[in-house]
C-alpha positions as CSV (number, residue, x, y, z in Angstrom):
1,M,173.6,60.1,101.1
2,V,172.5,62.3,98.0
3,K,169.4,63.1,98.2
4,D,167.0,63.5,94.9
5,Q,167.0,67.3,95.1
6,E,170.1,67.8,94.6
7,T,170.5,66.7,91.3
8,P,170.3,69.7,88.9
9,P,167.9,71.3,87.6
10,A,167.3,70.6,83.8
11,H,168.4,73.9,82.6
12,R,171.4,73.8,84.4
13,R,172.9,69.7,83.1
14,V,175.3,68.5,81.2
15,F,174.1,67.2,78.1
16,C,176.3,64.2,76.6
17,N,176.2,63.5,73.1
18,R,179.5,61.0,73.8
19,T,180.1,59.2,77.1
20,L,182.3,61.3,78.8
21,N,184.2,59.8,81.9
22,M,185.6,62.9,84.0
23,R,188.5,60.6,86.1
24,S,190.2,60.1,82.7
25,I,190.5,63.7,81.8
26,R,193.6,65.2,82.9
27,A,193.8,68.8,81.9
28,V,190.6,71.3,81.6
29,G,191.3,73.9,78.9
30,F,188.4,77.3,78.4
31,D,187.8,79.8,75.9
32,M,186.8,83.2,77.9
33,D,184.8,85.5,75.8
34,Y,181.4,83.9,76.3
35,T,182.7,81.0,78.1
36,L,184.3,81.7,81.3
37,V,183.3,85.2,80.8
38,H,179.3,85.6,79.7
39,Y,178.1,88.8,78.4
40,D,175.0,90.8,78.4
41,V,174.2,90.1,75.1
42,K,172.1,93.1,74.6
43,A,174.5,95.0,75.7
44,W,177.7,93.8,74.3
45,E,176.3,93.3,70.6
46,A,174.7,96.6,70.8
47,R,177.5,98.4,70.9
48,A,179.6,96.1,68.6
49,F,176.8,97.0,66.4
50,A,177.0,100.5,67.3
51,H,180.9,101.0,66.7
52,V,180.7,99.2,62.9
53,Q,177.9,101.3,62.3
54,Q,179.8,104.3,62.7
55,R,182.5,103.2,60.5
56,L,180.1,102.8,57.6
57,A,178.9,106.3,58.1
58,D,182.6,107.4,58.0
59,R,182.6,105.5,54.8
60,G,179.3,107.6,53.3
61,L,177.3,104.9,53.9
62,P,173.5,105.9,54.4
63,V,173.0,103.6,57.8
64,A,171.9,106.4,60.6
65,G,168.8,104.8,60.5
66,M,170.2,101.5,61.2
67,R,169.4,99.8,64.7
68,F,170.3,96.7,66.5
69,D,168.0,94.4,67.7
70,A,169.4,91.6,69.9
71,D,166.2,89.6,69.4
72,Q,166.3,89.6,65.5
73,F,168.4,86.6,64.7
74,A,170.2,83.7,66.6
75,R,172.9,81.2,66.7
76,G,172.6,78.6,64.5
77,L,171.1,80.5,61.4
78,I,173.2,80.8,58.0
79,L,174.1,83.3,55.9
80,D,173.0,83.0,51.9
81,V,175.7,85.5,50.9
82,E,175.0,85.0,47.3
83,R,171.1,85.9,48.1
84,G,171.5,88.3,50.8
85,N,169.1,85.9,53.0
86,I,169.4,84.3,56.3
87,V,168.4,81.0,56.9
88,K,167.4,77.9,59.0
89,A,168.2,74.8,57.9
90,N,167.7,71.0,59.2
91,R,170.3,68.4,59.6
92,F,170.1,67.5,56.2
93,G,170.3,71.1,55.0
94,Y,167.1,71.5,53.7
95,V,165.8,75.5,54.3
96,T,163.0,75.2,57.0
97,Q,162.8,79.2,57.5
98,A,164.6,82.2,55.6
99,C,164.4,86.0,55.4
100,H,165.4,88.4,52.9
101,G,167.2,90.9,54.5
102,T,165.3,91.6,57.4
103,R,162.1,90.5,55.7
104,L,160.4,86.8,56.3
105,L,159.7,85.4,53.7
106,P,156.8,83.9,53.1
107,H,156.1,80.1,52.7
108,D,155.9,79.9,49.0
109,E,158.4,82.3,48.2
110,Q,161.1,80.2,50.3
111,R,160.0,77.3,48.9
112,S,160.0,78.8,45.4
113,S,164.1,79.9,46.1
114,Y,165.6,77.0,48.0
115,N,163.3,73.7,46.9
116,Q,166.3,72.7,44.9
117,V,168.8,74.3,47.0
118,W,170.1,72.6,50.3
119,V,173.1,74.3,52.2
120,D,176.2,72.5,52.4
121,L,178.8,74.7,54.8
122,S,182.3,73.7,53.2
123,E,180.7,76.3,50.1
124,P,182.0,80.2,50.5
125,R,178.0,80.6,50.0
126,W,177.2,79.5,53.4
127,V,177.9,80.8,56.5
128,F,177.5,79.9,60.0
129,L,176.7,81.3,62.9
130,N,178.9,80.2,65.0
131,T,178.8,82.6,68.4
132,L,176.6,85.1,70.1
133,F,178.8,87.7,68.6
134,S,177.3,86.8,65.0
135,L,174.4,88.5,66.1
136,S,175.3,92.0,65.8
137,E,176.7,90.9,62.4
138,A,173.5,89.8,61.3
139,S,172.0,92.2,62.1
140,L,173.8,94.9,60.7
141,Y,174.1,92.2,57.0
142,G,170.2,92.2,57.0
143,Q,170.0,95.6,57.3
144,L,172.6,96.3,54.8
145,V,170.4,94.1,52.4
146,D,167.8,96.2,52.7
147,L,169.5,98.9,51.9
148,H,170.8,97.5,49.0
149,D,167.6,96.7,47.3
150,Q,166.2,100.1,48.1
151,G,169.2,101.5,45.7
152,A,170.8,103.4,48.8
153,L,174.2,101.7,48.2
154,P,176.8,102.2,45.5
155,A,176.1,99.3,43.0
156,S,179.6,97.5,43.5
157,L,178.1,96.3,46.7
158,D,176.5,93.0,46.1
159,Y,175.2,91.1,48.8
160,Q,178.8,89.3,48.9
161,R,180.7,92.0,49.1
162,L,178.1,93.8,51.5
163,Y,179.3,90.3,54.2
164,E,182.6,91.0,53.6
165,L,182.5,94.9,54.2
166,V,180.7,94.1,57.2
167,G,183.2,91.3,58.6
168,D,186.1,93.7,57.6
169,T,184.7,96.4,59.5
170,M,183.8,94.3,62.4
171,N,186.7,92.7,62.8
172,A,188.6,96.4,62.6
173,A,186.4,97.7,65.3
174,H,187.8,94.7,67.4
175,L,191.4,95.2,66.7
176,E,191.0,99.0,67.2
177,G,190.4,98.0,70.6
178,Q,187.6,100.7,71.4
179,L,185.0,98.4,71.7
180,K,187.0,96.5,74.8
181,A,187.8,99.4,76.0
182,E,184.3,100.2,77.4
183,V,183.8,96.7,78.4
184,I,187.1,97.3,81.1
185,D,186.1,100.4,81.9
186,D,182.2,99.3,83.2
187,P,182.2,95.4,83.5
188,E,179.2,95.5,85.2
189,R,176.6,97.0,82.3
190,F,178.4,94.2,80.1
191,V,179.3,90.9,81.9
192,D,176.9,88.8,83.6
193,L,178.5,87.0,86.7
194,D,178.0,83.5,87.3
195,P,178.5,83.0,90.9
196,D,179.4,79.2,90.6
197,L,182.3,79.6,88.8
198,P,184.9,79.8,90.6
199,Q,183.7,77.0,93.1
200,T,183.3,74.9,90.1
201,L,187.0,75.0,88.7
202,L,188.6,75.3,92.0
203,D,186.9,71.6,92.1
204,L,188.6,70.4,89.1
205,H,191.9,72.3,90.7
206,H,191.3,70.1,93.6
207,A,191.2,67.5,91.5
208,G,194.4,67.1,90.2
209,K,192.7,68.3,87.2
210,K,195.5,70.7,84.9
211,L,193.6,74.3,84.2
212,F,194.6,75.8,80.7
213,L,193.2,79.2,79.3
214,A,193.5,79.8,75.5
215,T,191.9,82.8,74.1
216,N,191.6,84.7,71.0
217,S,191.4,88.2,73.3
218,E,194.8,90.2,74.0
219,W,196.3,90.1,77.4
220,H,195.0,93.9,78.5
221,Y,191.4,92.5,77.8
222,T,191.9,88.9,79.2
223,K,193.2,89.7,82.6
224,A,190.8,92.5,83.5
225,M,187.5,90.1,82.4
226,M,189.2,86.8,84.4
227,A,189.8,89.3,87.1
228,Y,186.8,90.5,87.6
229,A,184.6,87.0,86.9
230,F,187.3,85.3,89.7
231,D,188.9,87.8,91.8
232,R,186.2,89.1,94.1
233,P,184.4,87.5,97.2
234,R,182.7,83.8,96.9
235,P,179.1,83.4,98.1
236,G,178.9,81.9,100.7
237,G,182.6,83.2,102.1
238,G,185.6,80.7,101.5
239,P,189.3,82.3,100.5
240,V,189.2,84.2,97.6
241,V,191.8,81.7,94.9
242,P,193.3,84.8,92.8
243,W,192.6,83.0,88.7
244,R,196.1,82.8,87.8
245,E,196.6,80.6,90.8
246,L,193.9,78.3,89.0
247,F,195.7,78.4,85.9
248,D,198.4,76.4,85.1
249,L,198.8,77.9,81.5
250,V,197.6,80.9,80.5
251,I,197.6,81.2,76.5
252,V,195.9,85.0,74.9
253,Q,195.3,85.5,71.0
254,A,195.8,82.0,70.5
255,K,194.6,82.6,66.8
256,K,192.1,80.0,67.0
257,P,191.4,77.8,65.2
258,A,195.0,78.1,63.9
259,F,196.1,77.1,67.1
260,F,194.4,73.4,66.6
261,E,195.4,73.2,62.9
262,Q,199.0,74.3,63.0
263,E,202.6,74.7,65.0
264,P,203.2,78.2,65.3
265,L,205.8,78.9,68.4
266,F,204.9,80.8,71.5
267,L,206.0,84.1,72.3
268,E,205.8,84.9,76.0
269,V,204.1,88.1,77.1
270,D,205.3,90.9,79.6
271,D,202.4,90.4,82.0
272,R,203.3,93.4,84.2
273,S,202.2,95.1,80.5
274,D,199.1,95.7,77.8
275,G,200.6,92.3,76.5
276,S,202.3,93.9,73.2
277,S,205.5,93.5,74.8
278,T,206.9,89.7,73.5
279,R,210.0,87.8,73.8
280,P,210.8,84.4,72.3
281,L,210.2,81.9,74.7
282,Q,213.1,80.7,76.1
283,G,212.9,77.0,77.9
284,P,209.6,75.1,78.6
285,L,206.2,76.7,79.3
286,Q,205.8,77.5,82.8
287,K,202.9,77.7,85.1
288,G,202.6,81.8,86.2
289,R,203.6,82.7,82.7
290,V,201.6,84.2,80.0
291,Y,202.0,83.0,76.7
292,R,201.0,84.4,73.1
293,G,199.7,82.6,70.1
294,G,201.8,78.8,70.3
295,N,200.1,75.7,69.3
296,A,197.6,73.0,70.8
297,E,200.2,70.3,70.2
298,A,203.1,71.9,72.3
299,V,200.2,72.2,75.5
300,Q,200.1,68.4,75.1
301,R,203.6,67.9,75.4
302,H,203.8,70.3,78.1
303,F,201.4,68.4,80.2
304,S,202.1,64.7,79.0
305,I,198.8,64.1,77.7
306,D,197.3,62.7,75.1
307,G,194.6,64.4,73.4
308,H,191.6,61.7,74.6
309,E,192.8,63.6,78.1
310,V,192.1,67.1,77.4
311,L,188.6,68.3,77.8
312,Y,188.0,71.6,75.8
313,V,185.1,74.0,76.7
314,G,184.4,76.8,74.4
315,D,181.3,78.9,72.8
316,H,182.2,78.4,69.1
317,V,181.0,76.0,67.2
318,Y,184.0,75.4,64.5
319,A,186.8,77.3,66.5
320,D,186.6,75.7,69.8
321,V,184.9,72.2,69.4
322,H,184.9,71.2,65.6
323,V,188.6,71.6,65.1
324,S,190.0,70.3,68.1
325,S,187.8,67.3,68.1
326,Q,188.7,66.7,64.2
327,I,192.3,67.8,64.5
328,R,193.4,66.9,68.0
329,R,190.7,64.5,69.2
330,W,190.7,66.4,71.7
331,R,187.2,66.1,74.2
332,T,185.1,68.7,73.8
333,A,182.6,70.5,75.8
334,L,180.3,73.3,73.7
335,V,178.8,76.4,76.0
336,L,175.2,77.1,74.5
337,R,173.9,80.0,76.9
338,E,170.5,80.5,75.5
339,L,169.9,76.7,76.1
340,E,169.1,78.3,78.9
341,H,166.1,80.3,78.5
342,E,165.0,77.2,75.9
343,V,164.8,74.5,78.6
344,L,163.1,76.7,80.5
345,A,160.5,77.4,78.4
346,E,159.8,74.1,77.2
347,H,159.4,72.7,80.9
348,A,156.8,75.7,80.4
349,F,155.3,74.4,77.4
350,A,155.4,70.5,78.9
351,A,151.5,70.2,79.0
352,Q,150.5,72.0,75.7
353,Q,153.2,69.8,74.4
354,R,151.3,66.7,75.5
355,E,148.2,67.8,74.6
356,L,149.6,68.8,70.6
357,D,151.4,64.9,70.9
358,S,147.8,63.8,71.4
359,L,146.4,66.0,69.3
360,M,148.7,64.9,66.3
361,Q,148.3,61.3,67.4
362,Q,144.6,61.6,66.6
363,K,145.2,63.4,63.4
364,E,147.8,60.6,62.0
365,R,145.0,58.1,62.6
366,L,142.3,60.0,60.9
367,D,144.8,60.6,58.1
368,H,145.5,57.0,57.4
369,E,141.9,55.9,57.4
370,Q,141.0,58.7,54.8
371,A,143.9,57.4,52.8
372,T,142.7,53.6,53.1
373,L,139.2,54.9,52.5
374,R,140.4,56.2,49.6
375,L,142.1,53.5,48.2
376,A,139.7,50.7,49.1
377,L,137.7,53.0,46.5
378,Q,140.2,53.0,44.0
379,R,140.4,49.5,44.3
380,H,136.5,49.2,44.0
381,E,136.5,51.1,40.8
382,R,139.6,49.8,39.2
383,G,139.5,46.8,40.4
384,G,142.1,44.5,43.0
385,G,141.0,43.1,46.8
386,M,140.2,45.8,49.7
387,P,142.9,46.7,51.9
388,A,143.4,44.5,55.2
389,G,140.4,45.2,57.3
390,V,138.0,47.0,55.1
391,A,134.8,46.1,53.4
392,D,133.6,46.8,49.6
393,D,131.6,48.9,50.4
394,A,132.0,52.3,48.3
395,A,128.4,53.5,49.7
396,A,129.5,53.5,53.3
397,H,133.3,54.7,52.5
398,H,132.1,57.7,50.7
399,E,129.7,58.5,54.1
400,R,132.7,57.9,56.5
401,L,134.9,60.5,53.8
402,R,132.2,63.3,54.2
403,A,132.0,62.9,57.9
404,L,135.9,62.8,58.1
405,R,136.6,66.5,56.7
406,P,135.0,67.8,59.3
407,E,136.6,65.7,62.0
408,L,139.8,66.2,60.3
409,D,139.6,70.5,60.2
410,A,138.2,70.6,63.9
411,L,141.6,69.0,65.1
412,E,143.6,71.2,62.4
413,A,142.1,74.3,64.6
414,R,142.8,73.0,67.8
415,I,146.6,71.8,66.9
416,V,147.5,74.9,64.7
417,P,147.9,77.6,67.7
418,L,149.7,74.6,69.8
419,A,152.0,74.3,67.2
420,K,152.7,77.9,66.1
421,A,153.4,78.1,70.0
422,A,155.7,74.8,70.0
423,S,157.7,76.3,67.3
424,A,158.2,80.1,69.0
425,I,160.1,78.2,72.1
426,G,163.4,79.8,72.6
427,H,163.2,82.4,69.8
428,G,159.8,84.3,68.7
429,T,160.7,83.8,65.2
430,W,163.3,81.0,64.5
431,G,162.4,79.0,67.5
432,P,164.3,76.4,69.4
433,A,168.1,76.2,68.1
434,M,168.7,72.9,68.2
435,R,165.1,72.2,66.0
436,A,164.0,73.0,62.4
437,G,160.5,71.9,62.5
438,N,160.2,68.8,63.4
439,D,163.6,67.5,62.8
440,K,166.9,68.6,64.4
441,S,168.7,72.1,62.8
442,R,171.8,72.3,61.3
443,L,173.3,73.9,64.6
444,A,172.1,70.6,66.7
445,R,174.1,68.2,63.5
446,Q,177.1,70.2,64.3
447,I,176.6,69.7,67.8
448,E,176.4,66.3,67.8
449,R,179.0,65.3,65.8
450,H,181.6,67.4,67.4
451,A,180.8,68.3,70.8
452,D,181.0,65.3,73.7
453,V,178.9,67.2,75.9
454,Y,177.0,70.8,75.8
455,T,175.7,72.9,78.4
456,S,174.1,76.3,79.3
457,R,177.0,77.3,81.1
458,V,180.1,76.2,82.6
459,S,179.1,76.0,86.3
460,N,177.0,73.3,85.4
461,L,180.0,71.0,85.8
462,Q,179.9,71.3,89.3
463,F,176.9,69.0,89.2
464,V,179.0,66.8,86.8
465,T,181.9,67.1,89.6
466,P,185.5,66.1,88.3
467,F,184.9,62.5,89.0
468,G,181.5,62.0,87.1
469,Y,180.7,60.0,84.5
470,L,178.5,60.9,82.0
471,R,176.6,58.3,79.7
472,A,175.2,59.4,76.1
473,A,171.6,58.0,76.0
474,R,170.6,55.0,73.5
475,G,170.3,56.8,70.1
476,S,166.9,56.8,68.8
477,L,165.5,55.3,65.5
478,P,162.4,55.7,63.1
479,H,161.5,52.4,63.8
480,D,161.7,52.5,67.9
481,G,158.8,51.7,69.6
């Protein structure tokens, strides 16, 4: 018998957009960075920021005063590289918050900039911050915009070129490998270990699921990070199962999203080397070998499975989840690490949220009464029958309207601080990742469309079990009671 207390706490749940039967899943694929291996965001992104800052300084740019602030921006925000802005949009693409560079725009200025503009991610003007790796990129871009507006940068660097400069320099920092070398040398500083992770994958493995790794990282980095995360004593004892024995297929430098879109050939990696030594694939894919590149279609053929029998787990909204679901029809799980903090914050705020909801209901009733009385007075003056249930008594209506104003003002005074606190849940500036005001955020819409399930960490799958059945909740509509 399973006791109630054995169900997962809310912040460790797996949330379901589309019904998923784990018994029908025959292979589970994983990204590595920020998926199987989670990093201390402040430590990793601060070093990424510093490496790019140094490269920009080497180009002669006056960036010495720039500083990384991990709490400045968030995943799910969108760069407007035409105007040098960072914005948050709702599911319809309407901008609900914005800053220019690092300066938050007041409501009037934001409205003036975006009242006839909506975010269409298919346009090159907009750059979606898909992953936690984007935090240092956004911080660099915002501060460079500030320098641009101060006249401290070359005139040739407009807002679009500033973004290209940040992206190119960030890619160079990763390719040159100095940052990853720091992580390999001191993983305790950068890696946030999850003690439940090895057992979660063991459960999937013992249940007969084929496990595969498909990461864009290089082999020398992958083997170091995976060994650190998995090849260590397990909490509560039990034998250590080396990570290479858990995975039926290991693919590095997968070049996602091209891995899902195209059909490049696999190269076999000499796993005794740093990964630079490769040879063309000879024969079929084999367990115990390491491969570079390749494509998702070949993975399906190797396991003799259809796309709907694969669950792919990653943290990148586009490269891991969107493309694999759209092109391969793989089932998908998005790891949204910041969701853990956000759900805990929402539960801590639950009593205040109930109070806020109650006050808003009172305000809606009074607003409706006020509007109805105004309509009654209009009809009294210009002719027409009174609204249903309202007497034709202009003097009484004027008196009631005068009484309503202080009632509404008093309600507003109670609502404002609660609404402000609710808007800061999860992130003090940008609020909940999945909400934009009272609506879903653009990030939530992306997740809703392309992720079958989402959760805060891979090990939360242990609560579903390899045999679980996740049912999507009945969709809510505005006219639902």
